[in-house]
C-alpha positions in Angstrom: 27.7 43.8 -1.4 30.6 41.4 -1.7 29.7 39.9 1.7 26.1 39.4 0.5 27.3 37.5 -2.6 29.6 35.4 -0.5 26.9 34.5 2.0 24.4 33.6 -0.8 27.0 31.5 -2.6 27.8 29.6 0.6 24.1 29.1 1.3 23.4 27.9 -2.2 26.4 25.6 -2.2 25.2 24.1 1.1 21.7 23.6 -0.2 22.9 22.0 -3.4 25.3 19.7 -1.6 22.7 18.6 1.0 19.8 17.9 -1.2 21.9 16.3 -4.0 23.6 14.0 -1.4 20.1 13.1 0.0 18.8 12.3 -3.4 21.7 10.0 -4.1 21.4 8.3 -0.8 17.7 7.7 -1.5 18.5 6.1 -4.8 21.0 3.9 -3.0 18.3 2.7 -0.5 16.2 1.6 -3.5 18.9 -0.8 -4.7 18.8 -4.4 -3.5 22.4 -4.9 -2.2 24.5 -3.1 0.4 27.3 -2.8 -2.1 25.1 -0.5 -4.2 24.4 1.5 -1.1 28.2 2.1 -0.6 28.5 3.1 -4.2 25.8 5.7 -3.9 27.3 7.0 -0.7 30.6 7.4 -2.6 28.7 9.3 -5.2 27.3 11.5 -2.5 30.8 12.4 -1.2 31.8 13.0 -4.8 28.9 15.4 -5.3 29.9 17.3 -2.2 33.4 17.6 -3.6 32.1 19.0 -6.9 29.9 21.5 -5.0 32.7 22.6 -2.8 35.0 23.1 -5.8 32.4 25.2 -7.6 31.9 27.3 -4.5 35.6 27.9 -4.1 35.8 28.8 -7.8 33.0 31.4 -7.4 34.6 32.8 -4.2 38.0 33.0 -5.9 36.4 35.1 -8.7 34.2 37.2 -6.4 37.0 38.0 -3.9 39.7 38.3 -6.6 41.9 35.6 -5.1 45.0 34.9 -7.3 44.2 31.2 -7.5 44.2 29.6 -10.9 42.4 27.9 -12.4 39.8 28.5 -9.8 39.4 32.2 -10.6 38.9 31.4 -14.3 36.4 28.7 -13.5 34.6 31.1 -11.1 34.4 33.7 -13.8 32.8 31.2 -16.3 30.5 30.1 -13.5 29.4 33.7 -12.7 28.7 34.4 -16.4 26.6 31.2 -16.7 24.7 32.1 -13.4 24.1 35.6 -14.8 22.6 34.4 -18.0 20.6 31.3 -17.2 21.9 29.6 -14.1 19.9 31.8 -11.6 16.7 31.1 -13.4 17.3 27.4 -13.5 18.2 27.4 -9.8 15.1 29.4 -9.0 12.9 26.9 -11.0 14.6 24.0 -9.2 14.0 25.7 -5.8 10.4 26.4 -6.6 9.9 22.9 -7.8 11.4 21.5 -4.7 9.3 23.7 -2.5 6.1 22.8 -4.4 7.0 19.1 -4.1 7.4 19.3 -0.4 4.2 21.3 0.1 2.0 18.7 -1.5 1.5 16.7 1.8 0.8 20.0 3.6 -1.8 21.0 1.0 -3.5 17.6 1.2 -3.4 17.8 5.0 -6.1 20.5 4.9 -8.5 17.9 3.5 -10.7 16.0 6.1 -8.7 13.3 7.8 -10.0 9.7 7.1 -11.7 8.0 10.0 -9.8 5.3 11.8 -12.9 3.0 11.5 -12.9 1.0 8.3 -15.8 2.5 6.4 -16.3 3.1 2.7 -16.0 6.9 3.2 -12.7 6.5 5.1 -11.3 4.0 2.6 -12.3 6.3 -0.3 -10.8 9.4 1.3 -7.5 7.6 2.0 -7.3 6.2 -1.5 -8.2 9.6 -3.1 -5.5 11.3 -1.0 -2.9 8.8 -2.0 -3.8 9.1 -5.7 -4.0 12.9 -5.6 -0.6 13.1 -3.9 1.1 10.9 -6.6 -0.6 12.9 -9.5 0.4 16.2 -8.0 4.0 15.3 -7.5 4.4 13.9 -11.0 2.8 17.0 -12.4 5.1 19.3 -10.4 8.2 17.4 -11.4 7.1 17.4 -15.1 6.4 21.1 -15.2 9.6 21.9 -13.3 11.6 19.8 -15.8 10.0 21.6 -18.8 10.9 25.0 -17.3 14.5 23.8 -16.7 14.8 22.5 -20.3 13.4 25.8 -21.6 16.0 27.8 -19.7 18.7 25.5 -21.0 17.7 26.6 -24.5 15.7 23.6 -25.6 12.6 24.2 -27.7 10.0 22.8 -25.4 7.1 23.1 -28.0 9.1 21.0 -30.4 10.1 18.7 -27.7 6.5 18.1 -26.7 5.5 17.6 -30.3 8.3 15.1 -30.7 7.3 13.4 -27.5 3.8 13.0 -28.9 5.1 11.4 -32.1 7.4 9.2 -30.1 4.5 8.3 -27.8 2.4 7.2 -30.7 5.4 5.2 -32.1 5.8 3.3 -28.8 2.1 3.1 -27.9 2.0 -0.5 -29.1 4.8 -1.4 -26.7 3.2 0.5 -23.8 -0.3 -1.0 -24.2 -0.1 -2.7 -20.8 0.9 0.5 -19.1 -2.0 2.4 -20.7 -4.3 -0.4 -19.6 -3.0 -0.1 -16.1 -3.9 3.5 -15.9 -7.3 3.0 -17.5 -8.3 0.1 -15.3 -6.9 2.0 -12.2 -9.1 4.9 -13.1 -12.2 2.8 -13.3 -11.3 1.0 -10.0 -11.1 4.4 -8.4 -14.2 5.8 -10.1 -16.4 2.8 -9.2 -15.0 2.5 -5.7 -14.3 -1.2 -6.2 -11.7 -1.2 -3.4 -9.3 1.2 -1.8 -6.4 1.5 0.7 -7.2 -0.5 3.9 -9.5 -3.0 2.3 -8.8 -6.7 2.5 -9.2 -8.3 -0.9 -8.6 -11.3 -3.0 -7.2 -10.5 -6.5 -6.6 -13.3 -8.9 -6.2 -15.7 -6.0 -3.8 -13.5 -4.0 -5.2 -12.1 -0.8 -4.0 -9.3 1.5 -4.6 -5.8 2.7 -4.4 -3.0 0.2 -1.3 -1.2 1.4 -0.9 1.2 -1.5 -2.9 2.1 -4.6 -2.3 4.3 -7.5 -3.5 4.4 -11.1 -0.8 2.0 -12.2 -0.7 -0.8 -9.6 -2.2 -2.2 -6.4 0.1 -3.3 -3.6 -1.1 -6.1 -1.2 0.5 -7.3 2.0 -0.7 -10.7 3.1 -0.9 -12.2 6.5 2.7 -13.4 6.5 4.0 -10.0 5.6 4.7 -10.7 2.0 4.1 -7.8 -0.4 2.5 -8.4 -3.8 2.7 -5.9 -6.6 -0.3 -6.3 -9.1 -0.6 -4.1 -12.2 -4.1 -2.8 -12.5 -4.4 -4.3 -16.0 -4.0 -7.7 -14.4 -7.0 -7.2 -12.0 -9.5 -9.5 -13.6 -11.6 -10.6 -10.6 -11.7 -8.9 -7.2 -13.3 -10.3 -4.0 -13.6 -7.6 -1.3 -13.9 -9.0 2.2 -14.4 -5.6 4.0 -16.9 -3.6 2.0 -19.8 -2.1 3.9 -20.1 -5.1 6.3 -18.6 -8.6 6.8 -19.8 -12.0 7.8 -18.3 -14.8 9.9 -19.6 -18.3 9.3 -18.8 -20.7 12.1 -19.4 -24.4 11.9 -19.1 -26.5 15.1 -19.5 -30.3 15.1 -20.9 -32.2 18.1 -21.1 -36.0 18.6 -24.1 -38.0 17.3 -25.0 -39.2 20.7 -25.9 -35.7 21.9 -29.5 -34.4 22.0 -29.6 -32.0 19.0 -32.5 -29.9 20.5 -30.6 -29.4 23.7 -27.4 -28.5 21.8 -29.3 -25.9 19.8 -30.6 -24.3 22.9 -27.0 -24.1 24.3 -25.8 -22.5 21.1 -28.6 -19.9 21.1 -27.9 -19.0 24.7 -24.2 -18.6 24.2 -24.7 -16.6 21.0 -27.1 -14.3 22.8 -24.6 -13.8 25.7 -21.8 -13.1 23.2 -23.9 -10.5 21.3 -24.8 -8.7 24.5 -21.2 -8.6 25.8 -20.4 -4.8 26.1 -16.8 -5.4 24.9 -18.0 -7.1 21.7 -21.5 -5.6 21.0 -20.2 -2.6 19.0 -18.5 -5.0 16.5 -21.9 -6.5 15.3 -24.1 -4.9 12.7 -27.1 -7.1 13.6 -27.9 -9.9 16.0 -26.2 -13.3 15.2 -28.3 -16.2 13.9 -28.1 -19.9 14.8 -29.1 -21.5 11.5 -29.4 -25.1 12.9 -28.1 -28.4 11.7 -26.0 -27.6 8.6 -24.7 -31.1 7.8 -24.7 -34.7 9.1 -21.0 -35.5 8.6 -19.3 -38.9 9.0 -18.5 -38.3 12.6 -20.4 -35.1 13.6 -23.6 -33.2 13.6 -22.5 -29.8 12.2 -24.2 -26.7 13.7 -23.8 -23.4 11.8 -23.9 -19.9 13.2 -23.8 -16.6 11.3 -22.3 -13.3 12.6 -22.8 -10.1 10.7 -20.0 -7.7 11.7 -18.4 -4.4 10.8 -15.7 -4.6 8.1 -12.6 -6.6 9.0 -14.0 -7.8 12.3 -15.3 -11.1 11.2 -12.1 -13.0 12.0 -11.8 -11.7 15.5 -15.5 -12.4 16.2 -15.2 -16.0 14.9 -12.1 -16.7 17.0 -13.8 -15.4 20.1 -17.0 -17.4 19.6 -15.0 -20.6 19.0 -13.3 -20.1 22.3 -16.6 -19.3 24.1 -18.5 -22.2 22.7 -15.7 -24.7 23.4 -15.7 -23.7 27.1 -19.5 -23.7 27.2 -19.8 -27.2 25.7 -17.2 -28.5 28.2 -19.3 -27.1 31.0 -22.5 -28.6 29.7 -20.9 -32.0 29.2 -21.6 -31.9 25.4 -19.0 -33.8 23.5 -17.3 -32.2 20.5 -16.9 -34.7 17.7 -13.7 -36.2 16.7 -12.9 -38.6 13.8 -13.8 -42.2 14.7 -14.3 -45.4 12.7 -16.5 -48.4 13.4 -15.4 -51.8 12.0 -17.9 -54.4 10.9 -16.6 -57.8 10.2 -19.8 -59.3 8.9 -21.2 -62.8 9.6 -18.6 -65.6 10.4 -17.8 -67.9 7.6 -19.8 -71.1 7.7 -18.8 -74.3 5.8 -21.4 -76.9 4.9 -20.7 -80.6 5.2 -19.2 -82.2 2.1 -18.0 -78.9 0.8 
């Protein structure tokens, strides 16, 4: 029996030391400087020291070692564990297990498709929001049970928290608006994880979304954190389908009708290319002469594509049409200027 107590005590001490040190190291990684990392690493070693000291104290009491004050500390620790400690440790253990099981529970849901469709975006977003909500709920419930076992009146604490919440609600209006606006963004499927959006003039891919904020990563890798209450106007570039608008200018000396036939032929070849055909949602369209610019006749072409494919399609078409115009001997315009000096100055006799 004594051997079982010793084994359980060592196992419990190892688990407490391991997960406590991991939690401190995780906090250290969230800090901005390496000096803070070293500080939290030191706290981790200190935590291990406290756990080892508690384990030795318990063993000194359980095995009747004549070591003071370890034996006295071990006796007090055993009494505390017998009254409330084991229940608290059990609650903490169950909370940790439930927290770690959340991803496994959500893994049973259908996996989102790799293709950027509305169903895939919504599944990915709902999965992320559900994971955050479940984890917060588990931590809150576990914390309430721990406080209850420590002797706190949880009912009175919740009532007091409600009064305090009302008192600080004016200061937390932005936070409340964040959650309300985030809920409606999710409910109306305005955008989700994986979408490419413009929010208040800031563009990027939605890397993370929850009820409080939206996280965007732009083309240069910069991350933008936008509270949902600040989302006033959203432009979604990847919802349902996308479109690439390509304008190409040719010189004024070229035959426009011939140029249009070349464009139509190259667009048809591009659309029928097996490597690119599945990226289109409908055949491209050559609209014709879009503008008579100062130094160019501008031809506009429209490509309707699958979400987020418009940029790759536009780049590939510009490459193809440049090569095709070169082969056809059609000049692509460039800025030029014609100078007109007017009539020469004439002086009349006697002037």
